[in-house]
C-alpha positions as CSV (number, residue, x, y, z in Angstrom):
1,M,24.5,16.2,-0.9
2,E,23.2,18.1,2.1
3,D,24.2,21.8,2.3
4,T,26.9,21.7,5.0
5,K,26.5,25.4,5.7
6,G,22.8,25.0,6.0
7,S,23.2,22.2,8.4
8,E,25.6,24.3,10.6
9,L,23.1,27.2,10.5
10,E,20.3,24.8,11.6
11,K,22.4,23.6,14.5
12,A,23.0,27.2,15.7
13,I,19.2,27.8,15.5
14,S,18.4,24.6,17.4
15,R,20.6,25.7,20.3
16,L,19.2,29.3,20.2
17,D,22.7,30.8,19.5
18,A,21.7,34.3,18.2
19,T,25.4,35.3,17.8
20,A,26.3,32.3,15.7
21,V,23.1,32.7,13.5
22,A,23.9,36.3,12.9
23,G,27.5,35.3,12.0
24,F,26.3,33.5,8.9
25,V,25.3,36.8,7.3
26,Q,27.5,38.6,4.8
27,P,30.0,40.3,4.6
28,S,31.8,38.1,7.1
29,G,29.4,35.1,6.6
30,S,28.3,33.1,3.7
31,R,24.6,34.1,3.4
32,T,22.4,37.2,3.0
33,A,20.3,38.4,5.8
34,K,17.1,37.4,3.7
35,E,18.5,33.9,3.4
36,V,19.1,33.6,7.2
37,V,15.7,35.0,8.0
38,D,14.1,32.6,5.5
39,T,15.8,29.7,7.3
40,L,14.5,30.9,10.7
41,W,10.9,31.0,9.4
42,K,11.3,27.4,8.0
43,S,13.2,25.9,10.9
44,E,11.5,22.9,12.6
45,S,13.9,23.4,15.4
46,L,12.0,26.4,16.8
47,L,8.8,24.4,17.3
48,D,7.7,22.4,20.4
49,K,5.0,20.2,19.1
50,H,4.8,17.9,22.1
51,G,5.3,20.6,24.8
52,T,8.5,19.0,26.2
53,K,10.9,22.0,26.0
54,K,11.1,24.0,29.3
55,D,10.3,27.7,29.1
56,W,10.3,27.5,25.3
57,P,8.1,30.4,24.2
58,A,10.1,32.9,26.3
59,R,13.5,31.5,25.3
60,R,12.5,31.4,21.6
61,K,11.2,35.0,21.6
62,S,14.3,36.3,23.2
63,F,16.5,34.4,20.7
64,I,14.5,35.8,17.7
65,A,14.6,39.3,19.1
66,N,18.4,39.1,19.4
67,V,18.9,37.8,15.9
68,A,16.6,40.6,14.6
69,M,18.6,43.2,16.5
70,A,21.9,41.9,15.0
71,L,20.6,41.8,11.5
72,T,19.0,45.3,11.5
73,S,22.2,47.1,10.6
74,L,22.8,44.7,7.7
75,D,19.2,44.5,6.3
76,A,16.5,46.3,8.2
77,D,13.7,45.1,6.0
78,A,14.7,41.5,6.4
79,A,15.1,41.8,10.1
80,A,11.7,43.5,10.4
81,T,9.9,40.4,9.0
82,L,11.0,38.4,12.2
83,Q,8.6,40.5,14.4
84,A,5.7,38.3,13.5
85,L,7.5,35.0,13.9
86,P,7.3,34.5,17.7
87,D,3.5,34.9,17.8
88,L,3.0,32.6,14.9
89,L,5.2,29.9,16.4
90,N,3.3,30.2,19.7
91,T,0.0,29.7,17.8
92,V,1.5,26.6,16.1
93,D,2.6,25.0,19.3
94,I,-0.6,25.9,21.2
95,N,-2.8,24.3,18.5
96,F,-0.7,21.1,18.5
97,A,-1.3,21.0,22.3
98,K,-5.0,21.4,21.8
99,I,-5.2,18.5,19.4
100,L,-3.2,16.4,21.8
101,D,-5.7,17.3,24.6
102,Q,-8.7,16.5,22.3
103,T,-7.0,13.1,21.4
104,G,-6.7,12.2,25.1
105,K,-10.4,12.8,25.7
106,S,-11.6,10.7,22.8
107,A,-13.2,7.3,23.2
108,G,-10.4,5.4,21.6
109,A,-7.9,6.9,24.0
110,A,-9.4,4.9,26.8
111,L,-8.2,1.7,25.1
112,P,-4.7,0.4,26.3
113,P,-2.0,1.9,24.0
114,I,-1.1,-1.4,22.4
115,T,-4.8,-2.1,21.7
116,Q,-5.0,1.3,19.9
117,V,-2.1,0.2,17.6
118,A,-3.7,-3.1,16.9
119,A,-7.1,-1.5,16.1
120,A,-5.6,1.3,14.0
121,T,-3.5,-1.1,11.8
122,A,-6.5,-3.5,11.5
123,F,-8.7,-0.6,10.3
124,A,-6.1,0.1,7.6
125,C,-6.4,-3.5,6.5
126,Q,-10.2,-3.2,6.4
127,M,-10.1,-0.1,4.3
128,L,-7.7,-1.7,1.8
129,E,-10.0,-4.6,1.3
130,M,-13.0,-2.4,0.8
131,L,-11.3,-0.1,-1.6
132,E,-9.8,-2.9,-3.7
133,K,-13.1,-4.6,-4.0
134,G,-14.9,-1.5,-5.0
135,A,-12.4,-0.4,-7.5
136,Q,-12.3,-3.8,-9.1
137,Q,-16.1,-3.8,-9.5
138,D,-16.0,-0.4,-11.1
139,M,-13.2,-1.4,-13.5
140,D,-15.0,-4.5,-14.7
141,K,-18.0,-2.4,-15.9
142,G,-16.6,-1.1,-19.3
143,P,-15.7,-2.9,-22.5
144,E,-12.1,-1.7,-22.2
145,L,-9.7,-0.8,-19.3
146,R,-9.1,2.9,-19.0
147,V,-6.2,4.3,-17.0
148,K,-8.0,6.4,-14.3
149,S,-7.7,7.4,-10.7
150,N,-11.2,7.8,-9.5
151,F,-13.8,5.0,-9.1
152,S,-17.4,4.7,-8.0
153,I,-17.3,2.8,-4.7
154,E,-20.4,2.3,-2.6
155,G,-22.1,5.2,-4.3
156,R,-19.2,7.7,-4.0
157,I,-16.6,8.8,-6.5
158,V,-13.3,8.3,-4.6
159,N,-9.6,8.0,-5.4
160,P,-8.6,4.8,-3.6
161,D,-5.0,5.8,-3.4
162,T,-5.9,9.1,-1.7
163,E,-8.4,7.4,0.7
164,L,-5.9,4.7,1.8
165,F,-3.1,7.4,2.1
166,G,-5.2,9.3,4.5
167,V,-5.9,6.3,6.6
168,L,-2.2,5.1,6.7
169,K,-1.0,8.6,7.4
170,A,-3.3,8.9,10.4
171,M,-2.4,5.4,11.5
172,G,1.3,6.3,11.4
173,A,0.8,9.5,13.3
174,T,-1.2,7.6,15.9
175,V,1.6,5.1,16.4
176,L,4.2,7.8,16.7
177,L,2.2,9.8,19.2
178,L,1.7,6.6,21.3
179,A,5.4,6.0,21.0
180,Y,6.3,9.4,22.4
181,Q,3.8,9.1,25.2
182,N,4.8,5.6,26.3
183,S,8.5,5.6,25.7
184,W,8.5,3.2,22.8
185,L,11.4,4.8,21.0
186,N,14.8,3.1,21.2
187,K,18.2,5.0,21.0
188,A,18.1,4.9,17.2
189,G,14.7,6.5,17.2
190,E,12.9,3.4,16.1
191,V,9.4,2.6,17.4
192,V,9.5,-0.6,19.4
193,L,6.2,-2.0,20.4
194,P,6.3,-3.8,23.8
195,S,4.3,-6.8,22.7
196,A,2.8,-8.6,19.8
197,L,-0.6,-7.4,18.5
198,H,-3.8,-9.3,19.0
199,R,-6.7,-9.3,16.6
200,P,-8.9,-6.4,17.8
201,S,-12.6,-6.6,18.3
202,I,-15.1,-4.7,16.1
203,D,-15.8,-2.4,19.0
204,E,-12.1,-1.7,19.5
205,I,-11.7,-0.9,15.8
206,E,-14.8,1.4,15.9
207,A,-13.5,3.2,19.1
208,V,-10.0,3.8,17.7
209,Q,-11.4,5.8,14.7
210,S,-11.9,8.7,17.1
211,V,-8.1,8.7,17.7
212,L,-7.4,8.4,14.0
213,S,-9.7,11.4,13.3
214,F,-7.5,13.5,15.7
215,A,-4.4,12.1,14.1
216,A,-5.7,13.4,10.8
217,A,-6.4,16.7,12.4
218,W,-2.7,16.8,13.5
219,G,-1.7,16.1,9.9
220,G,-4.0,18.9,8.7
221,W,-2.6,21.4,11.2
222,E,1.0,20.2,10.3
223,R,0.4,21.1,6.6
224,A,-1.3,24.4,7.5
225,Q,1.5,25.7,9.7
226,V,4.2,24.6,7.2
227,R,2.4,26.7,4.6
228,A,2.3,29.7,6.9
229,R,5.9,29.4,7.9
230,F,7.3,28.8,4.4
231,D,5.3,31.7,3.0
232,H,6.3,34.0,6.0
233,R,2.6,34.5,6.3
234,P,1.0,35.5,9.7
235,F,-2.2,33.6,10.5
236,E,-5.5,35.2,9.4
237,Y,-9.0,34.3,10.6
238,V,-12.1,33.8,8.5
239,P,-14.1,37.0,9.0
240,P,-17.7,36.7,10.3
241,P,-20.2,35.5,9.5
242,L,-18.7,32.0,9.2
243,P,-19.9,29.8,6.3
244,K,-23.3,28.2,6.7
245,N,-21.8,24.7,6.6
246,T,-19.5,25.4,9.6
247,P,-20.0,22.6,12.3
248,A,-21.9,23.5,15.4
249,G,-19.8,24.9,18.1
250,I,-17.0,26.3,15.9
251,T,-16.6,30.0,16.6
252,S,-13.3,30.8,15.0
253,I,-11.5,29.5,11.8
254,L,-7.9,30.0,10.8
255,D,-7.6,30.5,7.0
256,V,-4.5,28.9,5.5
257,E,-4.9,28.2,1.8
258,P,-2.1,26.9,-0.4
259,N,0.1,29.3,-2.2
260,H,-1.1,28.3,-5.7
261,D,1.9,29.9,-7.4
262,V,4.1,27.4,-5.6
263,E,2.0,24.3,-4.9
264,L,-0.3,24.0,-7.8
265,V,2.5,23.9,-10.4
266,H,4.1,21.1,-8.3
267,Y,0.8,19.3,-7.9
268,I,0.3,19.2,-11.6
269,A,3.9,18.0,-12.2
270,N,3.4,15.2,-9.6
271,D,0.0,14.3,-11.0
272,R,1.4,14.1,-14.6
273,L,4.3,12.0,-13.5
274,L,2.1,9.6,-11.6
275,A,-0.3,9.4,-14.6
276,R,2.6,8.6,-16.9
277,T,3.9,6.0,-14.4
278,H,0.4,4.3,-14.5
279,Q,0.3,4.5,-18.2
280,Q,3.7,2.9,-18.5
281,Y,2.5,0.1,-16.3
282,F,-0.4,-0.7,-18.6
283,E,1.7,-0.3,-21.8
284,M,4.1,-2.9,-20.4
285,L,1.2,-5.2,-19.6
286,A,-0.1,-4.8,-23.2
287,S,3.3,-5.7,-24.5
288,G,3.3,-9.0,-22.7
289,Y,6.0,-8.2,-20.1
290,R,4.1,-10.2,-17.4
291,G,5.1,-13.8,-16.9
292,A,5.1,-16.3,-14.1
293,D,6.8,-14.9,-11.0
294,P,9.4,-17.1,-9.3
295,S,8.7,-18.5,-5.9
296,L,10.0,-16.4,-3.0
297,D,11.5,-19.7,-1.7
298,E,13.8,-19.8,-4.7
299,H,17.1,-18.0,-5.0
300,T,16.7,-15.1,-7.6
301,P,19.7,-12.9,-8.7
302,L,19.1,-9.1,-8.7
303,A,17.7,-7.2,-11.7
304,P,18.3,-7.0,-14.6
305,A,19.5,-10.6,-14.5
306,A,16.1,-11.8,-13.1
307,F,13.0,-10.3,-11.7
308,V,10.8,-11.5,-8.8
309,S,7.7,-9.8,-10.3
310,F,6.3,-7.7,-13.1
311,E,6.1,-4.8,-10.7
312,E,9.9,-5.0,-10.3
313,K,10.3,-4.7,-14.1
314,H,8.1,-1.7,-14.1
315,G,10.0,-0.3,-11.1
316,L,13.3,-0.5,-13.1
317,Y,11.9,1.2,-16.0
318,T,10.4,3.9,-13.8
319,L,13.8,4.5,-12.1
320,F,15.4,4.9,-15.5
321,E,12.8,7.5,-16.4
322,Y,13.3,9.3,-13.1
323,Y,17.0,9.5,-13.1
324,S,17.7,9.3,-16.8
325,Y,20.7,7.0,-16.8
326,D,21.4,3.2,-16.8
327,V,20.6,2.7,-13.2
328,Q,20.8,-1.1,-13.4
329,N,24.6,-0.7,-13.9
330,D,25.2,1.7,-11.1
331,T,27.2,-0.1,-8.4
332,K,27.4,2.9,-6.1
333,K,25.8,2.4,-2.7
334,Y,23.1,4.8,-1.5
335,A,22.8,4.6,2.3
336,G,24.6,1.2,2.1
337,L,22.5,-0.3,-0.8
338,T,22.8,-0.2,-4.6
339,L,19.7,0.9,-6.5
340,M,19.1,-2.7,-7.6
341,E,19.2,-3.8,-3.9
342,W,16.7,-1.1,-3.0
343,L,14.5,-2.2,-5.9
344,R,14.6,-5.9,-5.0
345,G,13.9,-5.2,-1.3
346,Y,10.7,-3.3,-2.0
347,A,9.7,-5.7,-4.8
348,I,9.9,-8.6,-2.3
349,L,7.9,-6.6,0.3
350,R,5.2,-6.0,-2.3
351,R,4.9,-9.7,-3.0
352,L,4.8,-10.5,0.7
353,A,2.0,-8.0,1.2
354,A,-0.1,-9.8,-1.4
355,E,0.9,-13.4,-0.6
356,I,1.1,-13.7,3.2
357,V,-2.3,-14.7,4.6
358,T,-2.6,-14.5,8.4
359,A,-4.6,-16.9,10.5
360,A,-8.2,-15.9,11.3
361,T,-7.4,-15.5,14.9
362,D,-4.2,-13.4,14.3
363,H,-3.8,-9.8,13.6
364,P,-4.4,-9.0,9.9
365,C,-1.0,-7.5,9.6
366,P,1.8,-10.1,9.6
367,Q,4.1,-10.2,12.6
368,L,7.4,-11.7,11.2
369,A,10.6,-12.8,12.9
370,E,13.7,-10.9,11.8
371,A,15.3,-14.1,10.6
372,E,12.4,-14.8,8.3
373,I,12.5,-11.4,6.7
374,V,16.3,-11.6,6.2
375,E,15.8,-15.1,4.6
376,Y,13.3,-13.7,2.1
377,L,15.7,-10.9,1.2
378,T,18.8,-13.0,0.9
379,R,17.0,-15.6,-1.3
380,G,16.1,-12.5,-3.4
381,G,19.8,-11.6,-4.1
382,L,20.8,-9.4,-1.2
383,S,23.7,-10.3,1.0
384,E,22.9,-10.8,4.7
385,T,24.5,-7.5,5.5
386,A,22.5,-5.7,2.8
387,A,19.3,-7.5,3.9
388,R,19.7,-6.2,7.5
389,R,20.6,-2.8,6.2
390,F,17.4,-2.7,4.1
391,L,15.3,-3.9,7.0
392,S,16.7,-1.1,9.2
393,H,15.9,1.5,6.6
394,C,12.3,0.2,6.4
395,C,11.5,0.7,10.1
396,L,9.2,3.4,11.4
397,T,11.1,6.0,13.4
398,S,10.6,9.4,14.9
399,R,12.3,10.9,11.9
400,R,11.1,8.7,9.2
401,S,7.3,8.3,9.5
402,D,6.1,7.6,6.0
403,I,4.4,4.2,6.2
404,Y,4.9,3.6,2.5
405,D,8.7,3.9,2.8
406,H,8.9,2.4,6.3
407,P,6.3,-0.4,6.6
408,F,7.9,-2.2,9.5
409,I,7.3,-1.5,13.2
410,R,9.6,-3.3,15.6
411,V,8.0,-5.6,18.1
412,G,10.2,-6.5,21.0
413,E,13.7,-7.7,20.3
414,D,13.4,-9.7,17.0
415,R,10.0,-9.4,15.5
416,Y,8.5,-6.9,13.2
417,L,4.9,-5.8,12.4
418,F,4.5,-5.6,8.7
419,V,1.9,-2.9,7.7
420,A,1.0,-4.8,4.5
421,P,-1.6,-2.3,3.2
422,S,1.1,0.2,2.4
423,Q,2.8,-2.2,0.0
424,R,0.2,-4.4,-1.6
425,N,-0.5,-2.0,-4.5
426,G,2.6,0.2,-4.2
427,I,4.3,1.6,-7.2
428,L,8.0,0.8,-6.6
429,G,9.7,3.7,-8.4
430,P,8.1,6.5,-6.4
431,I,8.5,4.5,-3.1
432,I,12.2,4.1,-3.7
433,V,12.8,7.7,-4.6
434,S,10.9,8.8,-1.5
435,A,12.9,6.3,0.6
436,L,16.2,7.5,-0.7
437,N,15.2,11.1,0.0
438,G,14.2,10.1,3.5
439,V,17.6,8.6,4.4
440,G,19.4,11.6,2.8
441,A,20.8,9.6,-0.1
442,T,21.4,11.7,-3.3
443,V,21.4,9.8,-6.5
444,Q,24.2,11.1,-8.8
445,R,22.1,11.8,-11.8
446,K,24.3,11.6,-14.9
447,G,22.9,14.5,-16.9
448,T,24.9,13.8,-20.1
449,E,22.7,10.8,-20.9
450,F,19.6,13.0,-20.7
451,E,21.3,15.7,-22.8
452,K,22.1,13.1,-25.5
453,R,18.6,11.8,-25.5
454,L,17.1,15.3,-25.8
455,R,19.4,16.2,-28.7
456,K,18.4,13.0,-30.5
457,E,14.7,13.7,-30.0
458,I,14.8,17.3,-31.3
459,Q,17.0,16.5,-34.3
460,G,15.1,16.7,-37.6
461,P,15.4,17.5,-41.4
462,D,14.6,21.2,-40.8
463,R,16.0,21.4,-37.3
464,K,19.8,21.9,-36.8
465,V,21.1,20.9,-33.4
466,A,24.5,21.6,-31.8
467,H,26.1,21.5,-28.4
468,F,29.5,22.7,-27.2
469,T,31.6,23.9,-24.4
470,K,33.8,27.0,-24.8
471,K,36.1,28.9,-22.5
472,R,36.3,32.7,-22.7
473,D,38.0,35.1,-20.3
474,K,38.5,32.3,-17.8
475,E,34.8,31.6,-17.9
476,E,33.5,28.2,-19.2
477,Y,30.2,28.0,-21.1
478,D,28.6,24.7,-21.5
479,Y,25.6,24.6,-23.9
480,D,23.6,21.4,-23.6
481,A,21.6,22.0,-26.8
482,L,21.0,24.8,-29.3
483,M,18.4,24.2,-32.0
484,V,17.8,26.4,-35.1
485,W,14.3,26.0,-36.5
486,G,12.9,28.5,-38.9
487,N,13.5,32.0,-37.5
488,F,14.2,30.8,-34.0
489,C,17.2,29.6,-32.1
490,F,16.2,27.6,-29.0
491,L,18.7,27.4,-26.2
492,F,18.0,24.3,-24.0
493,E,19.5,23.8,-20.6
494,C,18.8,20.2,-19.4
495,K,17.9,19.7,-15.7
496,N,16.8,16.9,-13.5
497,H,14.4,19.0,-11.5
498,T,13.3,17.9,-8.1
499,L,9.6,17.1,-7.7
500,S,7.9,17.5,-4.4
501,G,6.0,14.2,-4.2
502,G,3.3,16.2,-2.3
503,V,5.8,17.4,0.4
504,I,5.1,21.2,0.8
505,Q,8.7,21.9,2.0
506,L,10.1,20.3,-1.2
507,A,7.8,22.4,-3.4
508,Y,9.2,25.6,-1.9
509,H,12.8,24.3,-2.2
510,A,12.1,23.4,-5.9
511,R,10.9,27.0,-6.5
512,Q,14.2,28.3,-5.4
513,E,15.9,25.6,-7.5
514,S,13.9,27.0,-10.6
515,V,15.2,30.5,-9.9
516,S,18.7,29.2,-9.8
517,H,18.3,27.3,-13.1
518,A,16.9,30.4,-14.7
519,R,19.9,32.3,-13.5
520,Q,22.2,29.8,-15.1
521,V,20.5,30.1,-18.5
522,R,20.8,33.9,-18.4
523,R,24.5,33.5,-17.8
524,L,24.7,31.3,-20.9
525,V,23.0,34.1,-22.9
526,D,25.4,36.7,-21.5
527,G,28.2,34.4,-22.8
528,L,26.7,34.4,-26.3
529,L,26.2,38.2,-26.3
530,K,29.7,38.9,-25.1
531,H,31.3,36.3,-27.3
532,P,29.2,35.7,-30.5
533,D,32.1,34.1,-32.2
534,M,31.3,30.9,-30.1
535,L,28.6,30.1,-32.6
536,D,30.7,30.5,-35.7
537,D,32.2,27.0,-35.7
538,Q,29.3,25.1,-34.2
539,L,26.1,26.7,-35.3
540,P,26.6,29.6,-37.7
541,E,22.9,29.3,-38.7
542,A,21.9,30.7,-35.3
543,R,23.2,34.2,-36.2
544,G,20.3,36.6,-36.6
545,K,17.7,34.3,-35.2
546,L,15.3,35.1,-32.4
547,L,16.7,33.5,-29.2
548,V,14.3,31.5,-27.1
549,L,15.5,30.4,-23.6
550,C,14.2,27.2,-22.1
551,V,15.0,24.9,-19.2
552,I,14.1,21.3,-20.2
553,N,13.3,19.1,-17.2
554,N,13.7,15.4,-17.2
555,L,10.5,14.9,-15.2
556,Q,7.1,16.4,-15.9
557,Y,7.8,19.9,-14.5
558,S,6.6,22.8,-16.7
559,V,5.8,26.4,-15.6
560,P,3.5,28.4,-17.9
561,D,5.4,31.4,-19.2
562,G,8.4,30.3,-17.3
563,V,10.5,31.8,-14.5
564,D,12.3,35.2,-14.7
565,G,12.1,35.3,-18.5
566,V,13.2,31.7,-19.1
567,L,10.6,29.1,-20.3
568,F,10.3,25.9,-18.3
569,A,9.2,22.7,-20.1
570,D,9.8,18.9,-19.9
571,S,11.2,16.3,-22.1
572,S,8.0,14.2,-22.2
573,M,5.9,17.0,-23.8
574,I,8.6,17.7,-26.3
575,R,8.8,14.0,-27.3
576,R,5.0,13.9,-27.6
577,F,4.8,17.2,-29.6
578,L,7.4,16.1,-32.1
579,H,6.0,12.7,-32.8
580,L,2.3,12.8,-32.2
581,P,-0.1,15.5,-33.5
582,V,-3.1,14.5,-31.4
583,I,-3.9,14.0,-27.7
584,G,-6.8,11.7,-27.3
585,Q,-8.4,9.0,-25.1
586,V,-7.0,5.5,-25.0
587,G,-8.2,2.3,-23.3
588,M,-6.1,-0.8,-22.6
589,R,-6.5,-4.4,-21.7
590,P,-3.7,-6.6,-20.3
591,G,-2.1,-8.5,-23.2
592,Q,-3.8,-6.4,-25.8
593,E,-2.7,-3.4,-27.9
594,P,-4.0,0.0,-26.7
595,I,-7.5,0.7,-27.9
596,R,-8.1,4.2,-29.2
597,T,-11.5,5.4,-28.2
598,P,-13.7,6.1,-31.3
599,D,-13.9,9.8,-31.9
600,G,-11.6,10.2,-28.9
601,E,-9.5,13.2,-30.2
602,I,-9.2,15.9,-27.6
603,I,-6.8,18.4,-29.2
604,R,-4.4,18.7,-32.1
605,L,-0.9,19.9,-31.2
606,W,0.0,21.0,-34.8
607,A,-1.9,23.7,-36.8
608,G,-1.1,21.8,-40.0
609,D,0.1,18.3,-41.2
610,A,3.6,18.9,-39.7
611,P,4.9,20.8,-36.6
612,T,6.1,24.3,-37.1
613,P,8.4,26.5,-34.9
614,L,5.4,28.6,-33.9
615,D,3.5,25.4,-32.8
616,F,6.6,24.4,-30.8
617,L,7.1,27.8,-29.2
618,R,3.4,27.8,-28.2
619,H,3.9,24.4,-26.6
620,L,7.1,25.5,-24.7
621,R,5.2,28.5,-23.3
622,C,2.6,26.3,-21.9
623,P,2.2,22.6,-22.8
624,V,-1.4,21.6,-23.3
625,Q,-0.8,18.7,-20.8
626,F,-0.5,21.3,-18.1
627,I,-3.8,22.9,-19.0
628,L,-5.5,19.6,-19.3
629,T,-4.5,18.7,-15.8
630,R,-5.1,22.1,-14.3
631,N,-8.7,22.2,-15.7
632,H,-9.4,18.9,-14.0
633,T,-7.9,20.0,-10.7
634,K,-9.7,21.6,-7.8
635,C,-8.5,22.9,-4.5
636,Q,-10.9,21.3,-2.1
637,R,-11.5,23.4,1.0
638,I,-11.0,21.2,4.1
639,L,-12.1,22.2,7.6
640,T,-10.0,20.6,10.3
641,G,-11.1,20.8,14.0
642,I,-8.4,21.9,16.4
643,S,-10.5,22.1,19.5
644,Q,-14.2,22.1,20.3
645,H,-14.5,25.8,19.2
646,E,-11.6,26.3,16.8
647,A,-10.8,25.0,13.3
648,V,-8.4,25.6,10.4
649,A,-9.6,25.9,6.9
650,G,-7.0,24.6,4.4
651,G,-7.1,23.3,0.9
652,E,-5.9,20.2,-0.8
653,Y,-5.8,19.6,-4.6
654,A,-7.7,16.8,-6.2
655,T,-7.9,15.7,-9.8
656,S,-10.8,14.3,-11.7
657,D,-10.4,11.9,-14.7
658,V,-10.2,13.4,-18.2
659,E,-13.3,12.5,-20.2
660,I,-13.7,13.4,-23.8
661,A,-16.1,16.3,-23.2
662,S,-14.1,17.7,-20.3
663,G,-10.9,17.2,-22.2
664,R,-12.2,19.2,-25.2
665,A,-13.4,22.0,-22.9
666,A,-9.9,22.2,-21.5
667,A,-8.6,22.3,-25.1
668,M,-10.8,25.2,-25.8
669,A,-9.5,27.0,-22.8
670,Y,-6.0,26.3,-23.9
671,D,-6.7,27.8,-27.3
672,S,-7.9,31.0,-25.7
673,L,-5.2,31.2,-23.1
674,V,-2.2,30.3,-25.4
675,P,-3.3,31.5,-28.9
676,L,-1.3,30.4,-31.9
677,W,0.4,33.5,-33.4
678,S,0.3,34.0,-37.1
């Protein structure tokens, strides 16, 4: 659930109430001065991206100065960090204004607003067709199908998902900007287009790309300023001379690189999770899970009783993996819908995106009547109330702007533009998780199921496992898993760690979450040190062993050498380590068993014929999967124009596919970075 205190603090910030903000600080309040200062740096409420707040810079500066003055007596160092904040926020707002000014002068801005929307969405459809065709041609080249992300398309190595994501993100930003400028937002914050879209001409599609480029610049500056604010990092400029490849006319460049300690770890976790999700998809194909899909004109009960597509089966399995409990039996409603209703809704949208073919004279994105969409959903097992609730959640709004989660844009009173490219190849699990986060719905993750599964996986002939809850001195100590193996006792605390999904703000939140998890583990250790008798009944073999502390995450989140003295690993790498001694290259074909590439071994996880405690400890310190991904990940420097003479240099991570040679090079790097102790 949302932090109520945090919400109240944010409300006080939004109304520039310095007295109320200072009142949140201890001893009378509930937070430290550092926590309040951190919230101020991160607060979106202090921004004025569209320049609509009267006298905002002066009012904001006065407010921040008053908060700093009130906090100085409580924590002078924390208060001093606020001195740089007003100037930074001014720079943020000024650069948003410059991008808006450039957008207004572009060739595409001369088109009528509704034509800009028509052309931008049509361009997204064109890009999808081109990327799908190119990727399919590349996939058909080899003797077997390899799970990979990058393809050779029209002479370039590209990631189709990344390319399409960029286009759809720019398209969504363009629609929202036009909605703000033309009063297309209703009272609920939904974008409502004034009329249906026509099929745009080639010239209109070409012209709107100038608008989309500035929308991409808006997105680039958005990520840059978030990095600066969340890191409490004043802006710095690239010192002269500027790089040789700097575009003509650019005279100053703001330098805002990612904080690799925060973002890289999460990028790798997200990439590993997505790779595993893709692998599961092809494993299910190989196992013969795909059958004939029922017609969308038929009535189909909700999963698991029936499925409308293979992708829905995969989505259910993915949700089980993400949340680590039997999600299909969860009858709780999240933002008014059960998880199976969320799953069925997006499964139907995916099929509609693939099956609806618009007339040659119509706009390439379907424009559907509300009653028609509701009928599809009710035939798919949702009640009419649930169908309308799902549709409302899927509408683009001023607060929910992710086109993948919200592929509908209202048109007039009772029609909807369906941005089909966002759904046609969508992976349902991640879309649903993102949509739930977007509406503030927290899935109650039942950690006991994950704990049981972990204990079953680590149990072995030479590995003694126990778990127990004890109360001492009015304190309760709950140990998820303790495992004695050789000279070690491994203490495991199971967590369903939040992944960022590429959202920078969530990566920083998750870092704080990790610190909290490490603190919980140290409390459990203190309990064992104060009350060693707790082990006597449950695990006397642990006495005299070297204690290894580790948080085990359900998802693919690992941190090399851990956080604050506690190792951070994930259940998938433990499962892989205990059962498979080798990581290698595998190819697959639908309907066939996985094909192991000849001589495809990349690295052995065990020094001998069986795993040892030292092998395991090495893997907990840093799983080889982390290094494999890290060594195939680069931070690409991206220059984004803000005005004719100014730019921001940022960085975004990109991953290349693991080939046998590159994988073995990463394995050698792993051996040198994480040596196996004798």
